[in-house]
TORZA-124163 format. One record per atom (N, C-alpha, C): residue in one letter; x, y, z. Coordinates in steps of 0.2 Angstrom, whole numbers, padded with zeros to 4 digits, always signed. Last residue first. Example, Ala and Ser with C-alpha at 12.3 -4.5 7.8 and 13.67 -1.06 7.14 Angstrom:
BEGIN
S+0064-0011+0035S+0068-0005+0036S+0064+0000+0039A+0066-0028+0039A+0062-0022+0039A+0066-0016+0039
This chain:
BEGIN
G+0806-0001+0881G+0812+0003+0881G+0818+0001+0876K+0794-0009+0878K+0799-0008+0881K+0803-0004+0877E+0776-0004+0880E+0781-0006+0876E+0787-0005+0880K+0768+0002+0889K+0765-0003+0884K+0770-0005+0878L+0767+0003+0907L+0772+0003+0900L+0769-0002+0895K+0756+0009+0918K+0758+0003+0915K+0761+0004+0908Y+0752+0016+0933Y+0755+0017+0926Y+0758+0009+0925S+0741+0021+0945S+0744+0015+0944S+0747+0018+0937Y+0738+0032+0959Y+0738+0032+0953Y+0744+0027+0951F+0727+0035+0970F+0733+0031+0970F+0732+0030+0962I+0718+0048+0981I+0719+0046+0974I+0726+0043+0973A+0719+0056+0991A+0718+0050+0993A+0716+0045+0987R+0723+0067+0991R+0729+0063+0992R+0725+0056+0993D+0720+0079+0981D+0717+0074+0983D+0722+0069+0985K+0726+0096+0983K+0728+0089+0979K+0722+0084+0983R+0727+0107+0992R+0719+0106+0986R+0720+0099+0984S+0738+0111+0993S+0734+0110+1000S+0729+0106+0997H+0747+0115+0982H+0747+0107+0986H+0743+0105+0990V+0738+0128+0982V+0740+0123+0975V+0741+0116+0978T+0738+0137+0990T+0732+0136+0986T+0733+0131+0981E+0741+0144+1006E+0744+0139+1001E+0738+0136+0997P+0736+0159+1011P+0736+0153+1010P+0738+0150+1005R+0751+0170+1015R+0744+0170+1011R+0742+0162+1011A+0762+0183+1020A+0758+0176+1021A+0751+0176+1017Q+0777+0193+1019Q+0771+0192+1016Q+0769+0185+1019V+0787+0195+1028V+0786+0201+1025V+0779+0199+1019I+0795+0192+1044I+0789+0189+1039I+0787+0194+1034Y+0811+0193+1047Y+0806+0197+1046Y+0800+0191+1043M+0825+0193+1058M+0822+0191+1053M+0814+0193+1054Q+0842+0204+1060Q+0834+0201+1063Q+0831+0199+1056G+0854+0207+1057G+0853+0200+1058G+0845+0198+1061T+0857+0220+1054T+0855+0218+1060T+0854+0211+1063K+0860+0219+1039K+0863+0223+1045K+0863+0222+1050G+0852+0209+1033G+0860+0208+1033G+0863+0213+1039D+0837+0204+1037D+0842+0208+1038D+0850+0208+1039K+0829+0190+1030K+0833+0192+1035K+0837+0198+1034A+0813+0186+1028A+0819+0190+1023A+0823+0191+1033W+0800+0176+1019W+0802+0178+1025W+0812+0182+1022E+0782+0173+1015E+0788+0175+1012E+0792+0178+1018I+0772+0158+1014I+0776+0163+1017I+0782+0165+1015D+0758+0150+1014D+0765+0150+1008D+0766+0158+1013M+0749+0138+1024M+0751+0145+1022M+0758+0144+1018P+0735+0128+1028P+0742+0129+1027P+0744+0136+1023C+0724+0135+1040C+0726+0132+1034C+0732+0132+1031G+0722+0143+1051G+0717+0138+1051G+0719+0134+1045Y+0728+0157+1054Y+0725+0156+1047Y+0718+0150+1047H+0734+0151+1066H+0729+0157+1065H+0724+0156+1060K+0742+0141+1061K+0737+0140+1068K+0732+0146+1067E+0750+0148+1054E+0745+0143+1051E+0741+0142+1056I+0757+0156+1061I+0754+0158+1057I+0748+0154+1053A+0764+0146+1070A+0759+0150+1074A+0755+0154+1068Q+0772+0139+1061Q+0766+0134+1064Q+0761+0141+1067G+0780+0151+1057G+0776+0147+1051G+0770+0143+1054W+0787+0151+1070W+0783+0157+1067W+0776+0153+1063R+0794+0138+1069R+0788+0141+1075R+0785+0148+1072A+0802+0141+1057A+0797+0135+1058A+0792+0137+1062L+0810+0152+1062L+0805+0152+1056L+0799+0147+1056T+0817+0144+1072T+0812+0151+1074T+0807+0153+1067L+0824+0134+1066L+0817+0134+1071L+0815+0139+1073I+0832+0142+1058I+0827+0138+1055I+0821+0137+1058E+0840+0149+1068E+0835+0153+1064E+0831+0148+1060D+0844+0137+1075D+0842+0142+1079D+0837+0147+1072D+0854+0133+1063D+0848+0128+1066D+0844+0132+1070S+0855+0147+1051S+0859+0142+1057S+0852+0139+1058L+0855+0149+1033L+0852+0150+1040L+0855+0144+1045V+0863+0146+1021V+0859+0152+1023V+0857+0154+1032L+0876+0137+1021L+0870+0136+1021L+0866+0143+1025T+0888+0137+1008T+0887+0139+1014T+0880+0140+1015T+0891+0138+0993T+0892+0131+0998T+0891+0133+1005A+0890+0151+0989A+0887+0145+0986A+0887+0140+0989E+0900+0158+0996E+0891+0158+1000E+0887+0152+0995A+0911+0153+0992A+0910+0153+0999A+0901+0152+1000N+0910+0156+0979N+0911+0150+0982N+0908+0149+0989T+0898+0171+0976T+0906+0169+0979T+0906+0161+0980T+0885+0173+0966T+0888+0172+0971T+0894+0170+0972A+0882+0186+0953A+0885+0179+0954A+0887+0179+0960V+0869+0196+0953V+0875+0195+0953V+0876+0187+0955T+0856+0207+0948T+0857+0201+0949T+0864+0199+0947L+0849+0222+0957L+0854+0219+0952L+0856+0212+0954T+0836+0234+0957T+0840+0229+0958T+0844+0226+0954S+0832+0245+0950S+0833+0248+0958S+0835+0240+0960K+0829+0247+0937K+0836+0246+0938K+0836+0247+0945Q+0814+0250+0935Q+0816+0245+0934Q+0824+0242+0934P+0814+0263+0943P+0812+0256+0946P+0814+0251+0943A+0827+0274+0945A+0823+0270+0938A+0821+0263+0942S+0836+0280+0952S+0829+0281+0954S+0824+0277+0949T+0849+0271+0962T+0845+0273+0956T+0838+0274+0958G+0865+0267+0969G+0858+0269+0970G+0855+0271+0963G+0878+0264+0971G+0876+0271+0970G+0870+0272+0969R+0876+0248+0966R+0880+0251+0969R+0878+0258+0968P+0859+0240+0967P+0864+0241+0962P+0869+0246+0968Y+0854+0226+0980Y+0854+0233+0977Y+0860+0235+0972V+0854+0209+0973V+0854+0216+0977V+0854+0223+0974M+0851+0193+0971M+0847+0199+0970M+0850+0205+0974K+0861+0179+0967K+0858+0183+0972K+0856+0190+0968E+0867+0164+0960E+0867+0170+0959E+0862+0174+0965A+0868+0149+0963A+0873+0153+0959A+0872+0161+0958K+0865+0140+0973K+0862+0148+0975K+0867+0151+0969T+0865+0125+0975T+0868+0130+0973T+0870+0137+0973G+0859+0122+0992G+0857+0122+0986G+0864+0126+0981C+0859+0110+1004C+0864+0117+1001C+0863+0116+0994T+0847+0104+1015T+0851+0103+1011T+0853+0110+1006R+0843+0095+1029R+0845+0101+1028R+0850+0101+1021E+0830+0089+1038E+0834+0090+1032E+0837+0096+1032L+0822+0091+1051L+0824+0084+1047L+0829+0082+1041I+0823+0097+1066I+0826+0098+1058I+0828+0091+1056P+0818+0097+1079P+0817+0093+1075P+0818+0095+1067R+0824+0099+1094R+0825+0102+1088R+0825+0097+1083Y+0815+0099+1110Y+0819+0097+1105Y+0820+0103+1098P+0811+0103+1123P+0818+0105+1121P+0822+0103+1115D+0803+0116+1115D+0807+0114+1118D+0807+0106+1123K+0794+0111+1100K+0795+0113+1106K+0800+0111+1110L+0790+0103+1088L+0791+0109+1088L+0791+0112+1094L+0784+0090+1084L+0790+0090+1090L+0793+0098+1090P+0775+0092+1074P+0774+0089+1081P+0778+0089+1087K+0784+0097+1063K+0779+0101+1068K+0778+0099+1073Y+0799+0096+1058Y+0794+0091+1060Y+0791+0094+1065V+0806+0105+1045V+0806+0104+1052V+0799+0100+1053M+0818+0105+1031M+0812+0103+1033M+0813+0102+1040F+0826+0118+1019F+0827+0114+1027F+0819+0112+1028R+0838+0121+1006R+0831+0118+1009R+0832+0115+1016D+0843+0135+0996D+0844+0130+1003D+0838+0127+1004P+0838+0135+0979P+0838+0136+0985P+0841+0131+0990N+0844+0138+0963N+0844+0132+0967N+0844+0134+0973V+0834+0152+0955V+0840+0149+0958V+0838+0143+0962S+0823+0157+0952S+0828+0157+0947S+0835+0156+0950G+0809+0157+0956G+0814+0149+0954G+0819+0150+0951R+0804+0168+0962R+0802+0166+0956R+0807+0160+0952V+0808+0166+0976V+0801+0166+0973V+0798+0165+0966V+0820+0166+0974V+0817+0161+0975V+0811+0160+0975T+0823+0179+0968T+0826+0173+0965T+0823+0168+0968E+0816+0189+0979E+0813+0187+0972E+0816+0182+0968G+0822+0192+0990G+0820+0184+0989G+0817+0183+0983L+0840+0195+0989L+0832+0198+0991L+0830+0191+0987G+0854+0186+0997G+0851+0192+0993G+0842+0192+0995W+0854+0169+0997W+0856+0174+0998W+0853+0180+0994A+0839+0158+1000A+0846+0158+0997A+0847+0166+0996G+0828+0145+1004G+0831+0153+1008G+0838+0153+1001N+0813+0137+1009N+0817+0136+1006N+0822+0145+1006I+0806+0125+1021I+0808+0133+1022I+0814+0131+1015L+0791+0117+1026L+0798+0117+1022L+0800+0124+1021V+0787+0108+1041V+0787+0116+1038V+0793+0115+1034V+0775+0094+1042V+0782+0098+1041V+0780+0105+1041D+0763+0088+1041D+0766+0089+1049D+0773+0091+1047P+0756+0087+1030P+0755+0092+1033P+0759+0093+1038F+0762+0082+1013F+0762+0079+1022F+0762+0086+1027G+0763+0083+1001G+0757+0087+1003G+0757+0086+1011S+0774+0081+0994S+0769+0076+0996S+0762+0078+0998E+0779+0093+0988E+0780+0087+0985E+0774+0082+0986T+0776+0101+1000T+0774+0104+0993T+0776+0099+0988D+0773+0099+1016D+0779+0098+1011D+0774+0098+1004L+0769+0114+1023L+0767+0108+1023L+0773+0106+1017T+0770+0127+1026T+0768+0125+1031T+0766+0117+1029F+0784+0136+1019F+0777+0131+1017F+0776+0127+1022M+0793+0150+1014M+0791+0144+1017M+0785+0142+1017V+0806+0157+1005V+0799+0155+1005V+0799+0150+1011G+0818+0169+1008G+0816+0165+1004G+0809+0163+1006A+0835+0178+1010A+0827+0177+1010A+0824+0171+1006C+0849+0187+1018C+0846+0181+1014C+0839+0180+1015G+0858+0200+1017G+0858+0195+1020G+0855+0189+1016L+0858+0211+1009L+0864+0210+1013L+0864+0203+1016D+0847+0210+1006D+0851+0210+1000D+0858+0210+1002S+0839+0214+1015S+0840+0203+1014S+0846+0205+1007R+0834+0223+1024R+0840+0222+1020R+0843+0216+1019V+0816+0227+1020V+0821+0223+1025V+0829+0223+1021M+0808+0240+1016M+0812+0236+1016M+0817+0232+1020Q+0792+0245+1022Q+0799+0247+1023Q+0802+0240+1020Q+0780+0244+1008Q+0782+0242+1015Q+0788+0243+1016V+0763+0247+1002V+0771+0251+1002V+0773+0249+1008G+0752+0240+0990G+0756+0239+0998G+0763+0242+0998V+0740+0246+0982V+0745+0246+0982V+0749+0245+0989S+0724+0238+0974S+0728+0241+0981S+0735+0240+0979L+0714+0236+0962L+0720+0234+0964L+0723+0239+0969A+0699+0226+0957A+0701+0233+0959A+0709+0231+0963L+0685+0218+0950L+0692+0219+0953L+0693+0224+0953H+0675+0219+0941H+0673+0218+0948H+0680+0216+0950D+0679+0221+0928D+0677+0225+0930D+0675+0226+0939H+0680+0206+0923H+0687+0211+0926H+0685+0217+0927G+0673+0194+0932G+0672+0199+0929G+0679+0205+0929I+0678+0178+0930I+0679+0183+0933I+0679+0189+0931N+0679+0165+0922N+0674+0169+0921N+0672+0174+0928H+0692+0158+0922H+0688+0157+0926H+0680+0161+0927E+0697+0162+0909E+0696+0156+0909E+0691+0155+0915E+0697+0178+0911E+0693+0175+0906E+0691+0169+0908R+0707+0177+0922R+0699+0181+0923R+0694+0176+0917Y+0718+0173+0914Y+0714+0169+0921Y+0707+0170+0922A+0720+0182+0905A+0719+0175+0902A+0715+0171+0909I+0723+0195+0913I+0716+0195+0910I+0716+0187+0907A+0735+0188+0920A+0729+0191+0924A+0723+0190+0920R+0742+0187+0909R+0741+0182+0913R+0736+0183+0917D+0743+0200+0903D+0742+0195+0899D+0739+0189+0904T+0739+0211+0916T+0744+0208+0912T+0742+0203+0908Y+0729+0222+0923Y+0730+0219+0916Y+0737+0217+0912L+0735+0225+0935L+0731+0222+0935L+0728+0221+0929S+0747+0232+0931S+0748+0226+0930S+0741+0223+0933A+0743+0246+0933A+0743+0244+0925A+0743+0236+0926L+0745+0247+0947L+0739+0248+0944L+0738+0244+0938C+0760+0247+0946C+0757+0241+0949C+0749+0241+0947L+0763+0258+0939L+0763+0252+0937L+0760+0246+0939R+0760+0268+0948R+0756+0268+0943R+0757+0261+0939S+0769+0263+0959S+0763+0264+0961S+0757+0262+0954T+0782+0268+0951T+0778+0261+0953T+0772+0259+0955E+0778+0283+0953E+0778+0279+0946E+0778+0271+0948L+0777+0285+0967L+0771+0287+0961L+0771+0282+0955L+0791+0281+0970L+0785+0278+0972L+0779+0279+0968A+0797+0291+0962A+0799+0283+0961A+0793+0280+0964D+0794+0302+0969D+0793+0302+0961D+0793+0293+0959L+0798+0300+0982L+0792+0301+0981L+0791+0300+0973G+0811+0288+0986G+0809+0295+0985G+0803+0293+0981R+0814+0272+0980R+0816+0277+0984R+0814+0283+0982V+0813+0254+0983V+0808+0261+0978V+0810+0267+0983N+0816+0241+0983N+0822+0245+0983N+0819+0251+0980L+0805+0233+0972L+0809+0233+0977L+0814+0238+0978F+0789+0229+0965F+0795+0233+0965F+0798+0233+0970S+0777+0218+0956S+0781+0220+0963S+0786+0224+0962E+0763+0216+0947E+0769+0217+0948E+0772+0219+0955Q+0753+0200+0947Q+0754+0208+0946Q+0763+0209+0948Q+0752+0187+0947Q+0750+0190+0942Q+0750+0197+0941G+0756+0181+0959G+0762+0181+0954G+0760+0185+0947A+0742+0173+0963A+0749+0174+0966A+0753+0176+0959F+0726+0172+0963F+0730+0176+0959F+0737+0178+0959S+0717+0157+0963S+0724+0160+0966S+0726+0164+0960A+0701+0154+0971A+0704+0157+0966A+0712+0157+0968E+0694+0151+0981E+0693+0147+0977E+0697+0150+0969P+0700+0157+0994P+0702+0150+0993P+0699+0146+0987L+0709+0172+0989L+0702+0168+0990L+0703+0161+0989D+0722+0179+0984D+0721+0174+0989D+0715+0170+0991E+0711+0193+0977E+0718+0189+0978E+0717+0184+0984A+0703+0202+0975A+0700+0196+0974A+0706+0190+0977T+0711+0214+0974T+0705+0214+0981T+0701+0206+0980A+0729+0212+0974A+0722+0213+0970A+0716+0211+0975S+0742+0223+0976S+0736+0218+0980S+0730+0219+0976S+0759+0225+0972S+0751+0225+0970S+0747+0220+0975R+0770+0235+0982R+0768+0227+0979R+0760+0228+0977V+0786+0240+0985V+0781+0243+0981V+0777+0236+0978A+0797+0242+0997A+0794+0236+0994A+0787+0241+0990V+0808+0256+0999V+0801+0252+1000V+0802+0247+0995D+0820+0266+1009D+0818+0261+1003D+0812+0257+1005C+0816+0283+1013C+0817+0275+1014C+0816+0272+1009D+0820+0297+1013D+0819+0292+1005D+0819+0285+1008P+0827+0297+1029P+0824+0300+1024P+0825+0295+1017M+0823+0286+1042M+0825+0286+1036M+0824+0291+1031Q+0814+0284+1053Q+0821+0287+1054Q+0825+0287+1049V+0803+0277+1053V+0808+0272+1052V+0816+0276+1053R+0795+0288+1054R+0795+0282+1058R+0802+0278+1057D+0799+0296+1043D+0800+0299+1048D+0800+0293+1054C+0794+0287+1031C+0801+0289+1032C+0804+0291+1038L+0781+0286+1035L+0784+0280+1035L+0791+0282+1037T+0778+0301+1031T+0776+0298+1038T+0780+0292+1040Q+0781+0301+1019Q+0786+0305+1023Q+0785+0301+1030Y+0771+0293+1014Y+0777+0290+1013Y+0781+0294+1017A+0758+0300+1016A+0760+0293+1021A+0767+0290+1020T+0761+0312+1011T+0760+0311+1017T+0763+0304+1021A+0760+0305+0997A+0767+0308+0999A+0766+0310+1006I+0747+0302+0997I+0753+0295+0997I+0759+0299+0999A+0740+0312+0998A+0738+0309+1002A+0745+0302+1003K+0745+0322+0985K+0746+0321+0993K+0746+0316+0998V+0740+0312+0975V+0748+0313+0975V+0748+0315+0983Q+0726+0314+0976Q+0730+0307+0979Q+0738+0308+0980E+0727+0329+0975E+0724+0326+0980E+0727+0317+0982P+0729+0328+0962P+0735+0332+0966P+0731+0330+0973T+0729+0312+0954T+0724+0319+0956T+0731+0321+0962F+0738+0302+0943F+0734+0304+0950F+0733+0311+0950D+0736+0299+0925D+0740+0303+0931D+0736+0302+0937G+0740+0288+0912G+0735+0291+0917G+0740+0295+0923S+0749+0279+0905S+0749+0286+0904S+0744+0290+0908R+0746+0267+0912R+0753+0269+0913R+0753+0276+0911I+0734+0265+0906I+0733+0265+0914I+0741+0268+0915L+0737+0263+0892L+0731+0268+0894L+0732+0269+0903G+0746+0251+0894G+0748+0258+0891G+0743+0263+0891R+0736+0242+0898R+0743+0243+0903R+0745+0250+0901I+0729+0241+0886I+0727+0244+0892I+0733+0245+0897A+0739+0236+0877A+0735+0242+0876A+0732+0246+0883A+0744+0223+0883A+0748+0231+0881A+0744+0236+0880G+0733+0216+0881G+0736+0218+0887G+0741+0225+0888T+0730+0215+0867T+0725+0219+0872T+0729+0220+0880E+0741+0210+0862E+0739+0217+0859E+0735+0219+0865P+0741+0198+0868P+0746+0202+0871P+0745+0209+0867L+0728+0193+0863L+0730+0195+0871L+0733+0197+0871S+0724+0200+0849S+0727+0194+0851S+0726+0197+0860Q+0707+0205+0839Q+0715+0207+0844Q+0718+0202+0847R+0696+0201+0837R+0699+0207+0834R+0705+0208+0835R+0688+0192+0846R+0696+0189+0842R+0696+0194+0837D+0681+0197+0852D+0677+0196+0847D+0683+0193+0843A+0686+0199+0865A+0683+0193+0865A+0679+0192+0859L+0695+0209+0860L+0698+0202+0863L+0693+0196+0862R+0687+0219+0859R+0690+0217+0854R+0694+0211+0854T+0682+0220+0873T+0677+0218+0868T+0681+0216+0862L+0695+0224+0879L+0693+0219+0879L+0687+0215+0876Q+0695+0238+0873Q+0699+0234+0871Q+0697+0227+0874E+0682+0243+0879E+0682+0242+0873E+0689+0238+0870R+0686+0243+0892R+0681+0240+0891R+0681+0239+0882I+0695+0255+0891I+0696+0246+0893I+0692+0243+0893Q+0687+0264+0887Q+0693+0262+0883Q+0696+0255+0885E+0679+0267+0898E+0677+0264+0892E+0680+0262+0887E+0688+0271+0908E+0683+0265+0909E+0680+0261+0902L+0696+0281+0909L+0699+0273+0907L+0694+0269+0904G+0698+0294+0913G+0693+0292+0908G+0695+0285+0903N+0703+0297+0925N+0707+0298+0918N+0701+0296+0912N+0694+0295+0935N+0697+0302+0933N+0700+0303+0926R+0693+0281+0933R+0687+0285+0933R+0689+0292+0930I+0704+0276+0938I+0703+0273+0930I+0696+0279+0929F+0706+0284+0951F+0711+0283+0944F+0708+0282+0939D+0696+0278+0957D+0695+0285+0955D+0699+0287+0950R+0701+0264+0958R+0693+0266+0955R+0693+0272+0953Y+0713+0266+0965Y+0712+0263+0958Y+0708+0266+0954V+0707+0271+0979V+0711+0276+0974V+0711+0273+0966E+0701+0261+0981E+0697+0266+0981E+0702+0271+0976A+0710+0251+0986A+0707+0251+0980A+0704+0255+0977S+0722+0262+0994S+0718+0258+0994S+0715+0257+0986I+0738+0259+0999I+0734+0264+0995I+0729+0259+0992A+0745+0252+1016A+0741+0253+1008A+0737+0259+1005F+0760+0255+1024F+0754+0256+1021F+0751+0254+1016G+0773+0248+1035G+0770+0250+1029G+0762+0253+1028P+0785+0238+1045P+0779+0243+1044P+0779+0246+1037P+0789+0221+1045P+0790+0227+1042P+0784+0232+1041V+0785+0210+1058V+0783+0212+1049V+0783+0218+1049P+0789+0198+1069P+0791+0204+1066P+0789+0205+1058I+0780+0191+1082I+0784+0189+1074I+0784+0195+1069A+0776+0187+1094A+0783+0191+1091A+0785+0189+1085E+0765+0182+1099E+0770+0177+1096E+0776+0181+1093D+0757+0193+1100D+0758+0189+1108D+0764+0184+1105R+0754+0198+1088R+0758+0202+1092R+0761+0198+1099L+0744+0192+1079L+0750+0188+1081L+0755+0193+1085T+0734+0203+1075T+0732+0196+1080T+0739+0192+1082Q+0741+0213+1068Q+0735+0213+1073Q+0735+0209+1079I+0750+0209+1060I+0751+0213+1064I+0749+0213+1070M+0742+0201+1051M+0747+0196+1057M+0748+0202+1059E+0732+0208+1046E+0730+0203+1050E+0736+0201+1055G+0741+0217+1037G+0738+0219+1045G+0736+0214+1049L+0745+0207+1029L+0751+0208+1033L+0746+0212+1038S+0732+0202+1025S+0736+0197+1027S+0741+0202+1033A+0729+0215+1016A+0725+0213+1022A+0728+0208+1027N+0739+0216+1009N+0739+0219+1013N+0735+0219+1018K+0737+0203+0999K+0742+0205+1003K+0741+0209+1008G+0721+0205+0996G+0724+0199+0999G+0730+0201+1002G+0714+0222+0997G+0718+0218+0992G+0720+0211+0998V+0708+0234+1003V+0716+0233+1002V+0719+0228+0999Q+0695+0232+1002Q+0699+0239+1001Q+0705+0238+1001A+0692+0218+1002A+0688+0223+0998A+0691+0230+0997I+0700+0214+1015I+0702+0212+1007I+0700+0217+1002D+0697+0216+1028D+0699+0222+1023D+0699+0220+1016G+0697+0206+1035G+0690+0207+1032G+0691+0213+1027L+0710+0205+1039L+0708+0200+1034L+0701+0203+1031Y+0714+0223+1046Y+0712+0215+1046Y+0710+0211+1040L+0724+0235+1048L+0719+0231+1045L+0718+0226+1046D+0732+0244+1057D+0723+0246+1056D+0720+0240+1052E+0745+0241+1052E+0742+0239+1058E+0735+0241+1060F+0745+0247+1039F+0745+0240+1040F+0741+0238+1047W+0734+0261+1036W+0741+0257+1039W+0740+0250+1041L+0729+0267+1020L+0728+0264+1027L+0734+0260+1028I+0724+0280+1011I+0729+0278+1014I+0727+0273+1020S+0710+0285+1007S+0714+0283+1002S+0721+0278+1005D+0702+0288+1017D+0701+0283+1013D+0706+0279+1008K+0710+0297+1024K+0708+0292+1026K+0706+0286+1022Q+0709+0308+1013Q+0716+0305+1015Q+0715+0298+1018S+0695+0307+1005S+0699+0309+1010S+0704+0305+1010M+0689+0311+0989M+0690+0306+0993M+0696+0309+0997
C-alpha cells in the first residue's frame, strides 16, 4: 500500500469518503472543504485510512482468530465480555508494518511542521466506516485519546483505536442490528489538539434535545477538555438560541443556565507518554463553578456556526466545539448528524392514567 492510500489529509476529504476514512474524518473534511466561506475554524489533521486497518488484520493473521472468537460467542460457548477482551487483545498485540509506520511518522512530522510545534499534541479518534449513517448510530462505541504526543504514543493509541472496533458495546450493537462484523473497518483520525484544557469545550445541538423543537440551537459547555460534557460526567452550562432571529441586529439568546461544573479534564503537569494518563480530572474552583464558560458573543458565534453546518448537511446536527485558552479562538472539532432526538415521532401524544392513589 502506498503512503497516498494510507494517509489522507482532512482538507482532501468529503462526505463521500466514508468508506475510506469513516464518518468522523469524512465529516471533518467536508466542513473544511465546503464551509470555508462561513469561516468556521476546524483544527488540521489527517486520517489513517481504513485500508491500513484491513492490512493490519491481514498482515498479523488475525482474520481467522477473530472469526473463531465470534463463532464462540454465537454458539454461546463464551460470554460477550470474554469475546470482546480476546479480540481486542489479539489486535493490540499486532504490529504495523515498517511501511505503515513510515507513512504515519511522515504524516505526523508534517503536521508538527505545519503547526510549528515539535511533538505536537494531538487527539487520536476512531472513525468507523459505517459511522453516522442515517439508519444506524455508532457514536461512542470506539475509543478516543487526547493529548497524545510523539510517534510512539501515536502508534500505540492508533493500535488501541483499531482494537476498539470490537468493544463489547460495538459487538452487541452489530449483533442486534444484523451488521456483519467483517463489513466494517476502522480509520483513525489524528487532529491537532485545541488547548481547551486551559479554556472550555462542549457540545452543540441544532435542535432542543428534550422536545425536538427544531428552531433553536442548544449549547452545553464546561471548563477544560470536552470529554466531561460528552460523557455526561459534569453538569454543564446550558445556552439556547432562537434560530429564526439569528441575524444582526438581533441577539436571540433564550436561556443561560449556569451548571455546577464540579470538575474539569486537563493536561497533567509535566506531561506523560502513557496514553491512559495523558489527561487528568481535577475539581474546579468556586469561581469557575459559578462563572458561565461563554460570553454572549461567543454563544451567538457558535450558534451561527451550528446553523450554517445544519444548513449544509440538511439535517439536525450534533457538534463538538472547543475554545483554546491560550488564544481565545473557538473551533469546531467534530460534527455528525443527530440520530436520536430528531427521529422521534412528534405527532404522537401519550396519555397516562394512575391506577391507584399514592
